[in-house]
C-alpha positions in Angstrom: 0.0 0.0 0.1 1.3 3.4 -0.9 2.6 5.6 1.8 0.2 8.4 1.4 -2.9 5.7 1.8 -1.4 4.5 5.1 -1.3 8.2 6.4 -4.7 8.8 5.1 -6.3 5.7 6.6 -4.4 6.3 10.1 -5.8 10.0 9.9 -9.3 8.7 9.2 -9.1 6.2 12.3 -8.0 9.4 14.4 -11.1 11.1 13.3 -13.4 8.2 13.9 -11.7 7.7 17.5 -12.4 11.3 18.1 -16.0 11.5 16.9 -16.6 8.1 18.8 -15.4 9.6 21.9 -17.9 12.3 21.4 -20.8 9.8 20.7 -19.9 8.0 23.9 -20.2 10.8 26.1 -24.3 11.4 25.0 -26.5 9.2 26.6 -29.7 10.1 24.8 -30.9 12.9 22.3 -33.9 13.2 24.5 -31.6 14.6 27.2 -29.6 17.1 25.3 -28.2 20.0 27.1 -25.9 22.9 26.1 -23.0 20.8 27.7 -23.7 17.7 26.3 -23.2 19.1 22.7 -19.6 18.4 21.4 -17.7 21.9 21.2 -18.3 23.3 17.6 -18.2 26.9 17.1 -20.2 27.3 14.0 -20.9 31.0 14.6 -19.3 31.9 11.5 -19.4 28.8 9.5 -22.3 26.3 8.6 -23.0 23.1 10.1 -24.0 21.7 6.7 -21.1 23.3 4.9 -18.4 21.7 2.9 -15.8 19.8 4.6 -13.0 22.4 4.1 -15.2 25.0 5.9 -16.5 22.9 8.9 -13.4 21.0 10.0 -13.0 21.6 13.9 -10.1 18.7 14.0 -7.0 20.1 12.2 -6.1 16.9 10.4 -4.0 16.4 7.3 -6.1 17.2 4.0 -5.1 13.6 2.6 -7.4 12.2 5.3 -10.6 14.0 3.7 -13.0 11.6 1.8 -10.6 8.5 2.5 -12.1 5.0 2.4 -12.7 3.3 5.6 -13.4 -0.4 6.1 -15.9 -0.1 9.2 -17.9 2.9 10.2 -16.4 2.4 13.8 -13.3 0.5 14.5 -14.1 -2.7 16.7 -18.0 -2.5 16.3 -20.3 -4.0 13.7 -21.7 -1.7 11.2 -25.4 -2.1 12.4 -24.4 -0.9 15.7 -21.9 1.9 14.7 -25.1 3.1 12.5 -27.2 3.4 15.7 -24.3 5.2 17.4 -24.2 7.7 14.5 -28.0 8.4 14.7 -27.3 9.7 18.2 -25.0 12.3 16.9 -26.4 15.9 17.3 -27.4 17.7 14.0 -24.8 20.5 14.8 -21.8 18.1 14.9 -23.0 16.0 11.9 -20.6 18.3 9.4 -17.5 17.1 11.4 -18.7 13.6 11.2 -19.0 14.0 7.3 -15.2 15.0 7.3 -14.3 11.6 8.8 -14.3 9.3 5.8 -16.5 8.5 2.7 -18.3 5.9 4.5 -19.4 8.6 7.4 -20.3 11.0 4.8 -22.3 8.8 3.0 -24.4 7.6 5.9 -24.9 11.2 7.4 -26.3 12.4 3.9 -28.5 9.5 3.3 -32.2 9.5 3.3 -32.1 6.0 5.4 -30.1 8.1 8.0 -32.7 10.6 8.2 -35.6 8.3 8.5 -34.0 6.4 10.9 -33.4 9.5 13.1 -37.2 10.2 12.6 -38.4 7.0 13.4 -36.5 6.8 16.7 -37.5 10.4 17.7 -33.8 11.6 17.3 -34.7 14.3 15.0 -34.1 18.0 16.2 -36.2 21.1 15.3 -34.4 24.2 14.0 -35.6 27.4 12.8 -34.8 28.5 9.1 -34.8 32.2 8.6 -34.4 34.1 5.1 -32.5 36.9 5.8 -31.5 39.9 3.6 -28.9 42.6 3.8 -30.7 46.1 4.2 -27.8 48.1 1.9 -26.6 45.0 -0.5 -29.7 43.0 -0.8 -27.7 39.9 -0.3 -29.9 37.1 0.8 -28.9 34.1 2.7 -31.0 31.4 4.8 -29.8 31.2 8.4 -30.5 28.1 10.6 -31.0 28.5 14.3 -30.4 25.7 16.7 -32.4 26.9 19.8 -31.0 24.3 22.1 -27.5 25.9 22.1 -28.5 28.3 20.7 -26.2 28.9 17.7 -26.8 30.1 14.0 -25.7 28.3 11.0 -25.4 29.1 7.4 -26.9 26.6 4.7 -25.9 26.2 1.0 -26.7 29.5 -0.8 -30.2 29.5 -2.6 -29.3 29.4 -6.3 -31.0 32.6 -7.6 -30.4 34.2 -11.1 -30.1 38.3 -10.5 -31.1 40.3 -7.9 -34.4 39.5 -6.1 -37.1 40.9 -3.6 -37.0 38.7 -0.7 -40.7 39.5 0.6 -41.9 38.6 -2.8 -41.2 34.8 -2.3 -43.8 32.3 -1.4 -42.1 29.9 1.3 -43.6 26.4 2.7 -42.1 23.7 4.2 -42.8 19.9 4.9 -41.3 20.0 8.3 -41.1 16.3 9.3 -39.2 15.7 6.0 -36.8 18.4 6.3 -37.7 19.7 3.1 -38.1 23.7 2.3 -39.7 25.1 -0.8 -39.4 28.7 -2.3 -41.6 29.7 -4.9 -42.1 32.4 -7.3 -41.0 35.8 -6.1 -39.7 39.0 -8.0 -36.6 39.9 -10.0 -36.0 43.3 -8.3 -33.8 44.4 -11.1 -36.5 43.9 -13.8 -39.7 44.4 -11.3 -40.4 41.0 -13.0 -42.6 38.1 -11.1 -40.9 34.5 -11.3 -42.5 31.1 -11.7 -39.5 29.1 -10.6 -39.6 26.7 -7.4 -36.6 25.5 -5.5 -36.6 22.8 -2.9 -34.1 22.5 -0.2 -33.2 19.1 1.6 -31.7 19.4 4.9 -30.4 16.0 4.9 -28.3 16.8 2.1 -27.9 20.4 2.4 -28.6 20.7 -1.1 -30.9 22.9 -3.5 -32.8 21.4 -6.4 -35.0 23.1 -9.2 -38.4 21.3 -9.3 -41.4 22.0 -11.5 -42.2 25.7 -12.2 -45.5 27.4 -11.4 -48.1 27.4 -14.0 -48.1 31.4 -13.6 -45.2 33.7 -12.5 -46.3 35.4 -9.5 -44.9 37.5 -6.6 -46.5 38.7 -3.1 -48.9 35.9 -3.0 -50.4 33.7 -0.6 -48.8 30.4 0.2 -49.3 27.6 2.7 -48.8 24.1 3.2 -52.1 21.6 3.9 -51.8 18.1 4.1 -48.3 18.0 2.2 -49.4 20.2 -0.7 -48.4 23.9 -1.4 -51.0 26.3 -2.3 -50.3 29.6 -3.9 -53.1 32.1 -4.7 -53.1 35.7 -5.9 -50.1 37.9 -6.2 -48.8 40.1 -8.8 -48.4 39.3 -12.6 -46.0 40.3 -15.2 -47.8 43.3 -16.1 -48.0 44.4 -12.2 -51.6 43.6 -12.1 -53.1 41.4 -9.0 -54.1 37.9 -9.9 -57.3 36.1 -9.0 -55.8 32.6 -10.1 -54.5 29.7 -7.7 -52.7 26.6 -8.0 -51.5 23.7 -5.9 -48.3 21.9 -5.9 -47.9 18.0 -5.3 -44.4 17.2 -4.3 -45.0 13.6 -4.9 -45.8 14.1 -8.4 -43.7 17.2 -8.8 -46.7 19.0 -10.6 -48.8 21.9 -10.2 -52.4 21.7 -10.6 -55.1 24.5 -11.2 -57.6 25.0 -8.4 -60.6 27.3 -7.8 -60.3 31.0 -8.9 -60.5 33.5 -5.9 -63.2 35.5 -7.5 -61.3 38.4 -6.6 -57.9 39.9 -7.7 -55.6 40.2 -4.8 -52.0 40.4 -3.7 -51.2 39.3 -0.1 -50.4 41.2 2.9 -50.5 38.2 5.1 -51.7 34.5 4.8 -52.1 31.6 7.5 -53.1 27.9 7.2 -55.8 27.5 10.1 -58.2 24.8 10.8 -57.1 22.9 7.3 -57.9 26.2 5.2 -55.9 28.8 3.8 -56.6 32.3 4.9 -55.5 35.4 2.6 -55.7 38.9 3.7 -54.8 42.3 1.7 -54.9 44.6 4.8 -51.8 47.2 4.5 -52.3 49.9 7.1 -54.7 51.6 9.6 -56.9 53.6 8.9 -58.0 51.9 6.0 -59.1 54.1 2.7 -61.7 51.0 2.2 -62.5 47.8 3.9 -59.6 45.3 3.0 -60.6 42.2 1.4 -60.0 38.7 2.7 -60.5 35.2 1.4 -60.6 31.7 2.8 -59.9 28.5 0.9 -61.3 25.0 1.7 -59.1 22.4 -0.1 -61.8 19.8 0.8 -64.5 21.3 -1.6 -62.2 23.5 -3.7 -64.2 26.8 -2.9 -63.2 30.3 -1.5 -65.3 32.2 0.8 -65.3 35.7 2.0 -63.6 36.4 5.3 -65.6 37.9 8.2 -65.5 41.5 8.5 -64.0 41.6 11.8 -61.3 39.2 11.0 -60.2 40.8 8.0 -60.2 44.4 9.3 -58.4 43.6 12.7 -55.7 41.6 10.8 -53.1 44.2 11.1 -49.9 42.2 11.4 -48.2 38.9 10.7 -50.1 35.7 11.7 -49.4 32.3 13.4 -51.2 29.4 14.6 -50.4 27.6 17.8 -52.6 25.2 19.6 -55.6 26.0 17.7 -55.6 29.7 18.1 -54.6 32.2 15.3 -52.5 35.1 16.6 -51.2 38.3 14.9 -48.0 40.3 15.9 -49.9 43.8 15.6 -47.4 46.6 15.1 -49.9 49.4 14.6 -49.3 51.1 18.1 -46.1 52.0 19.5 -45.3 49.0 21.4 -45.8 45.8 19.3 -48.5 43.7 20.8 -49.6 40.1 20.4 -53.3 39.6 19.5 -55.7 36.7 19.1 -58.7 36.1 17.2 -62.0 35.1 18.9 -64.6 33.8 16.6 -67.4 34.1 18.9 -67.0 38.0 18.7 -65.3 38.1 15.5 -62.5 40.3 16.9 -59.0 40.4 17.9 -58.3 40.7 21.6 -54.9 42.0 23.2 -52.9 39.0 24.6 -52.2 39.9 28.4 -48.3 39.9 29.4 -45.5 42.3 28.6 -45.3 43.7 25.2 -42.7 42.5 22.6 -39.2 43.2 24.2 -37.5 46.4 23.3 -34.7 45.1 21.0 -37.4 43.6 18.4 -38.1 46.0 15.7 -39.7 45.6 12.2 -39.8 43.6 10.1 -40.8 40.6 11.6 -41.1 36.9 10.7 -43.1 34.4 12.8 -43.4 30.7 13.3 -43.9 28.1 15.9 -41.6 25.6 17.3 -41.5 23.3 20.6 -45.0 24.8 21.5 -43.7 28.2 21.7 -44.0 31.2 19.3 -40.8 32.4 17.6 -40.4 36.0 16.5 -37.5 37.0 14.2 -36.8 40.8 14.1 -34.2 43.1 12.6 -30.9 41.9 13.3 -32.3 38.7 13.4 -32.8 38.9 17.4 -35.6 36.2 18.3 -38.2 36.4 21.0 -39.8 32.9 22.2 -43.0 33.5 23.4 -44.6 31.0 25.8 -48.4 31.4 25.8 -50.5 30.6 29.0 -53.8 29.4 27.6 -56.4 28.7 30.5 -59.2 26.2 29.5 -62.3 27.3 27.8 -64.4 26.4 30.7 -62.9 29.0 33.1 -65.3 31.9 33.6 -62.5 34.7 33.0 -60.3 33.1 30.2 -57.2 35.3 30.0 -54.8 34.5 27.5 -51.0 35.6 28.4 -47.7 35.5 26.7 -44.1 35.4 28.4 -41.1 36.5 26.4 -37.6 35.2 26.4 -35.2 36.7 23.8 -32.1 35.2 22.0 -29.8 37.9 21.0 -28.5 37.5 17.6 -24.4 38.1 16.9 -23.3 41.5 16.1 -22.5 40.5 12.5 -26.2 40.0 12.0 -26.9 43.9 12.7 -27.5 44.7 9.0 -29.7 41.8 8.3 -33.7 41.5 8.4 -35.7 38.5 8.1 -38.1 38.1 5.4 -39.6 34.6 6.3 -39.1 31.7 8.5 -39.7 28.0 8.3 -39.1 25.1 10.7 -37.6 21.8 9.7 -36.7 18.6 11.2 -33.5 16.7 10.9 
């Protein structure tokens, strides 16, 4: 065997031993704490990036992607595979650098499915961020357990784009993110392209384009399908058409027309339906329109007056309740919709923390609200929701802030999605 190959295999064994020592220190993914994670400083690099960018152990370059006869020396491969299943997501980039076998295993769909089946997957918050001055866009992923931020692979965009014009949706338990349509900011031209990101591969692919180019449209995921409605067309006119994408068939299908031309201010998936509103600012020059789509019967209906006129912020659904982050007042407030009175009620508790300033994106994770603000500061909201049977039912919120690194000071959020891996 040539001298270089011997050195490579020796270095590979060194890496496996180091990673195995880390694996051995982790008793169960259910009991992760900050101290139980291997030391991996990913504040300026990606937990998913290329091997040259994510090495934490300084070993010879000849050791990268070498062959190895077994996953972990001295262990059968099936037992070694089970050990690798316990490797935290934030450390898997280091694991991929050990050898070809580890890279193949950790990047495989079987590995992801096994982690999901055993309940080992972790939830991360993916934020589409853009630089206020340069317009540069990038997806940042927040691991809330540590917490730490990671950059994923760049989204393949042609030309300058307007981030708020995209329609984003995710199949969370499959670790799949979809970015649909949008607008070329250098040409003011809506797009029909659709990009898919798969977390287990850290890779973007192009899937079937939408039937109609559109920007600033309503989008949402219902029962594993992506719905797109309204938006702006090539002629800068508003659209009334709508369509649905089936990821299993990689195909878009037309659905019922909205009956009114409308670009979205906000949209939400609530009670199995897609809610779309065009409300912009208060006071309204005219009553804003709102539409609700029921995929079971392929039909649109008008939103109630109280819901659409009070919908003055970004929405999020948690525990069967529809909330908005209302920013009309000096202090940003959280409000909840009450169907009985067709009105929005302020949620009790402290207002949004002072460092949280517009623009926002919002989602839910681990039973909490996650609000991302300018500079990518994150406010986690814990909702206290008494049972409906109580005479005085007061819903309240308690906020906890995850301050972002200083290097994010010029970034603003456009969208946020939750993925499991």
